[in-house]
C-alpha positions in Angstrom: 96.5 -20.6 100.5 94.5 -19.2 97.7 91.3 -17.9 99.0 93.9 -15.7 101.7 95.6 -14.1 98.6 92.5 -13.1 97.2 91.2 -10.9 99.9 94.9 -9.6 100.4 94.9 -8.6 96.8 91.9 -7.2 96.6 92.8 -4.9 99.9 96.2 -3.8 98.7 94.6 -2.5 94.9 91.9 -0.5 96.9 95.0 1.4 99.2 96.7 2.1 96.2 93.8 3.6 94.6 93.0 5.7 97.7 96.7 7.3 97.2 96.3 7.9 93.5 93.3 10.1 94.2 94.7 12.3 97.5 97.4 13.1 95.0 96.0 14.1 92.4 94.0 16.3 94.5 96.9 17.8 95.9 98.5 18.2 92.9 95.4 20.1 91.6 95.6 24.0 90.9 92.5 26.3 90.7 92.9 29.8 88.6 92.1 32.7 90.4 92.4 36.3 90.4 93.8 38.5 92.9 93.0 42.2 93.4 94.9 44.1 95.9 94.6 47.8 96.5 93.4 48.1 92.6 96.7 45.9 91.7 94.9 43.0 89.7 97.1 39.9 89.2 96.4 36.1 87.7 97.1 33.4 90.1 97.0 29.2 89.8 97.0 28.5 93.3 96.4 24.9 95.3 95.7 26.3 98.5 91.9 25.4 99.4 90.8 28.6 101.2 90.9 32.5 100.3 92.6 33.1 103.7 95.7 30.7 102.6 95.7 32.0 99.3 96.7 35.3 101.0 99.0 33.4 103.7 100.6 32.1 100.6 100.8 35.6 99.0 102.4 37.4 101.8 99.1 39.5 101.7 98.5 40.4 105.6 94.9 41.3 106.4 94.8 44.5 109.5 91.8 45.3 111.5 90.5 47.7 109.6 91.0 45.9 105.9 88.3 44.3 103.9 88.5 41.3 102.2 85.8 39.7 99.4 84.9 36.6 99.8 85.5 36.2 103.3 88.7 34.4 104.2 87.2 31.0 104.8 85.6 30.7 101.8 86.6 27.6 99.9 88.5 28.4 96.4 86.9 27.5 93.4 88.4 27.7 89.7 88.1 31.3 88.3 87.5 32.8 91.9 88.4 36.6 92.5 90.0 37.6 95.4 89.6 41.6 96.3 91.7 43.3 99.6 90.8 46.5 100.2 93.6 48.6 102.8 91.9 50.4 105.1 92.9 54.0 105.8 92.2 56.5 108.4 90.6 59.4 107.2 91.4 62.6 109.9 87.9 64.2 108.9 86.6 68.2 110.1 83.2 69.0 109.1 82.1 72.1 109.9 84.8 72.6 112.4 84.4 69.0 114.2 87.2 66.8 113.2 86.9 62.6 114.1 89.0 60.0 112.7 87.1 57.6 110.3 88.5 54.2 108.4 88.0 54.2 104.9 89.1 51.4 102.2 88.2 54.0 99.7 91.2 54.9 97.5 89.9 58.2 96.5 88.5 61.0 98.5 85.2 61.4 96.2 85.0 57.3 96.7 85.4 58.1 100.7 82.8 60.5 100.5 80.5 58.3 99.0 81.2 55.7 101.3 80.4 58.1 104.3 77.3 59.5 102.8 78.9 63.4 102.4 79.1 63.7 98.8 77.9 67.2 98.9 78.0 68.5 95.4 78.1 72.0 97.2 80.6 71.3 100.1 83.9 72.7 100.0 86.8 70.4 100.1 90.4 70.7 101.2 91.4 68.6 98.5 89.9 67.3 95.2 87.7 65.0 95.0 89.9 62.6 92.9 92.8 63.0 95.2 94.2 59.9 96.4 94.1 58.2 99.9 97.4 56.8 100.8 97.5 54.1 103.5 98.9 56.4 105.6 95.6 58.2 105.5 95.1 61.7 105.2 93.3 64.7 106.6 90.4 66.2 104.8 88.5 69.2 105.9 84.3 69.4 105.1 82.0 72.3 105.2 78.9 72.5 104.2 77.2 74.9 102.5 75.3 77.7 104.1 72.0 79.7 103.3 73.3 83.4 103.7 71.5 87.1 102.8 74.4 88.4 100.4 73.7 92.6 99.7 75.6 94.0 96.8 75.5 97.5 95.8 72.3 97.5 98.0 70.4 94.5 95.9 69.8 91.5 98.4 69.8 87.9 97.5 69.4 84.7 99.2 72.5 82.4 98.3 73.8 78.9 98.9 77.4 79.1 99.5 80.2 76.9 101.9 83.6 78.3 103.2 83.9 81.6 104.2 82.9 85.2 103.2 86.0 85.8 100.9 84.7 82.5 98.7 80.8 83.7 99.0 82.3 86.6 96.6 84.5 84.8 94.6 81.1 82.6 93.9 79.5 86.1 93.4 82.0 87.5 90.9 83.2 90.2 93.4 86.8 90.8 93.4 87.2 93.3 96.4 90.1 95.1 96.8 91.7 96.7 100.0 89.5 100.0 99.7 86.2 98.2 99.9 84.0 97.6 102.7 82.8 94.1 103.6 81.1 92.9 106.3 81.8 90.7 108.6 85.5 90.2 107.4 86.8 88.0 104.5 87.9 85.4 106.6 84.9 84.7 108.7 82.9 81.4 108.1 79.8 81.3 106.7 76.8 80.5 109.1 73.3 79.7 108.5 71.1 83.0 108.2 74.1 84.7 108.2 74.2 88.5 106.2 77.2 89.7 104.1 77.0 93.1 103.3 79.6 94.1 100.4 80.1 98.1 99.2 82.5 98.8 96.4 84.9 101.7 97.3 86.6 103.9 94.6 88.7 107.1 94.8 89.6 109.3 92.4 91.4 112.7 92.4 90.2 115.8 90.7 91.6 119.3 90.1 90.0 122.8 90.6 91.6 126.1 89.7 91.0 129.0 92.1 91.7 132.6 92.7 94.0 133.4 95.6 92.6 136.9 96.6 95.2 139.4 97.7 96.0 140.8 101.3 95.6 144.9 101.6 98.1 146.4 104.2 97.7 149.9 105.4 100.8 152.2 105.7 100.6 154.9 108.1 102.8 158.3 106.6 103.3 161.6 108.1 104.3 163.1 104.4 100.2 163.0 103.4 97.6 164.9 105.4 95.4 162.7 107.8 92.6 161.5 106.0 94.0 161.3 102.9 95.1 157.9 101.6 96.7 156.7 98.0 97.1 153.1 96.6 100.9 153.1 96.5 100.8 149.5 95.2 98.0 147.3 93.1 96.9 144.7 94.3 96.3 141.5 91.9 95.0 138.3 92.7 96.7 135.0 92.2 95.7 131.6 90.9 96.1 128.2 92.3 95.3 124.6 91.9 93.3 122.5 94.2 93.3 118.7 94.4 90.5 117.1 95.8 90.0 113.4 96.5 86.9 112.3 96.2 85.3 109.0 97.7 82.7 106.9 95.9 80.5 104.1 97.6 78.9 102.2 95.2 79.0 104.6 92.3 78.1 107.4 94.6 80.1 110.1 95.8 80.6 109.8 99.8 83.1 112.3 101.0 85.8 114.9 99.1 89.0 116.2 100.6 91.2 118.8 100.0 94.6 117.1 99.9 97.0 119.5 98.4 97.2 123.1 97.0 99.5 124.2 94.3 100.0 128.2 93.8 100.7 129.0 90.5 100.8 132.6 90.8 100.9 134.7 94.1 99.0 137.2 94.7 100.5 140.9 95.5 99.2 142.9 98.2 98.2 146.2 97.9 99.7 148.5 99.8 97.9 151.6 100.6 99.4 154.5 102.2 97.1 156.2 104.8 98.3 159.7 105.7 98.6 161.0 109.9 99.8 164.4 109.1 98.1 167.2 111.2 98.0 170.9 109.8 96.5 173.7 112.1 95.1 176.4 110.3 92.5 178.8 111.0 89.3 178.4 113.6 87.3 180.4 111.2 84.2 178.4 109.7 85.2 179.4 105.9 89.2 180.2 106.1 88.9 181.8 102.5 92.2 183.1 101.1 95.6 183.8 102.8 98.3 185.2 101.6 100.2 183.6 104.7 99.2 180.1 103.6 101.8 177.4 102.7 101.1 175.8 99.7 98.9 172.5 100.3 102.0 169.5 99.9 99.3 166.9 99.3 98.0 164.9 96.0 97.2 166.5 92.7 94.0 166.6 91.0 91.3 168.2 88.3 89.1 171.1 90.4 86.1 172.9 88.8 84.0 174.9 91.0 79.7 175.9 90.7 78.2 178.9 91.8 74.2 177.2 90.9 72.0 178.4 94.5 71.1 174.4 95.6 70.6 172.3 99.2 74.0 170.7 99.5 74.1 167.1 100.6 75.2 168.2 104.2 71.4 169.9 104.2 72.7 173.8 104.1 71.8 176.4 101.0 75.1 176.2 99.1 76.1 179.7 98.9 78.7 180.7 96.1 80.6 183.2 97.9 81.5 180.8 100.7 84.8 179.1 100.9 83.2 175.6 100.3 83.7 172.5 98.2 82.3 169.4 97.5 84.3 165.8 97.9 83.2 162.3 97.1 83.8 160.6 100.1 86.3 163.7 102.8 83.3 163.7 106.3 81.5 167.0 106.0 83.4 169.7 107.4 86.7 168.7 107.0 89.0 171.4 106.1 91.4 171.2 103.0 94.0 173.4 101.8 93.8 173.8 98.0 96.4 176.0 96.2 96.8 176.4 92.1 100.1 175.5 91.6 100.3 177.8 88.1 100.4 180.8 90.0 100.5 180.0 94.4 97.4 180.6 95.5 95.9 179.1 98.5 92.2 178.9 99.9 91.5 176.5 102.6 87.9 175.2 102.2 85.5 173.4 103.9 83.6 170.0 102.8 79.4 170.5 102.4 78.9 168.8 99.7 79.0 165.5 97.4 80.7 165.6 94.1 82.2 166.1 91.7 80.9 163.0 89.6 83.3 163.7 86.4 86.1 161.4 86.1 89.5 162.5 86.5 88.1 165.4 89.0 88.0 165.5 92.7 87.1 168.6 94.2 84.3 170.7 93.0 84.9 174.4 94.8 82.6 177.2 95.2 83.1 179.9 93.2 84.5 182.4 95.4 87.0 179.8 96.5 87.7 179.2 92.7 88.5 182.7 92.2 90.4 183.4 95.2 93.2 180.5 93.3 92.8 182.7 90.4 90.8 179.4 88.3 87.7 180.8 87.0 88.7 181.9 84.1 89.9 178.3 83.2 86.8 176.6 84.6 88.7 173.2 85.7 92.4 173.6 86.8 94.5 170.9 88.1 95.8 171.7 92.0 97.1 170.3 94.7 95.4 169.3 98.1 96.0 168.2 101.5 93.4 167.8 104.4 94.2 169.7 107.2 91.7 169.6 109.2 
């Protein structure tokens, strides 16, 4: 009996030892560090694999999520487990759109993962912008090599975006008057030529003289051929406003936009005689006591007697009833009256003169004698053109 009992006791002891080891193993824990999408926590776990730890912590992995180390990795004390959730990134690169998945939590990290980390590119979001688990729409525009002409000077530049972005990069502020080609919203392309012209509009004023008009008024109160200024013409004044357009600092065009009259001009009125007086048909009519007095203008008249050629080419005859006038046509018959005695004579214009201020007629000696003025030399007469 004793021989039988000994093996039985030994077997029981062995079973007890195995059970004890299994229990100790089941009760043993490992300290691990779990980081889920950047949030880290320290855990004491009994799970044997990384996948079991994640399941125990309620961490569900999707097709685009990443875990390090792999889910089937055995857990050891001090193990660091990292879970990064996948995020959809709707990425548009130079107009072409596609959806990519990334575990990066910022735009900058995502671009590094996608090897799109160009420093001179234009982004629709900052590099530090976060990417939520729902994802993000991101526009990525690469820089282009373009030729920029500013005020006639060309330069080669590399810029991303639109023409407006190019101007901003070059420190140019375009306003509504400036010329920009292509348009500000045009997307830049390699080899594109962009031109900027600064346009400035300035206003200036000029003082001018407004010439007066002249009006000729016919009147029967004056003999035909006689004229008289009834109203002196006076020039006016005005201020003209111009709009000058400069391109790149040089005057391009000038336009008159306003005229303000500061002093109105006065129209000159000239009376023109139309009265026709019938006279004797003799060439040099001479004096006639039956002649009516002249009814025209008054002026100073002198006389001359020296023999000479007259302006119309005939030899001067002091005994003929002739006279000189500065403007009357040769052959014009003029009635001349001495208002002091009422004597009247009709003379024919055959010479030019007199050229002394205040005088309008230079009579022949015979004509002056006929109206009784030779003793005075210069007298005031009234005259009218009769033919």
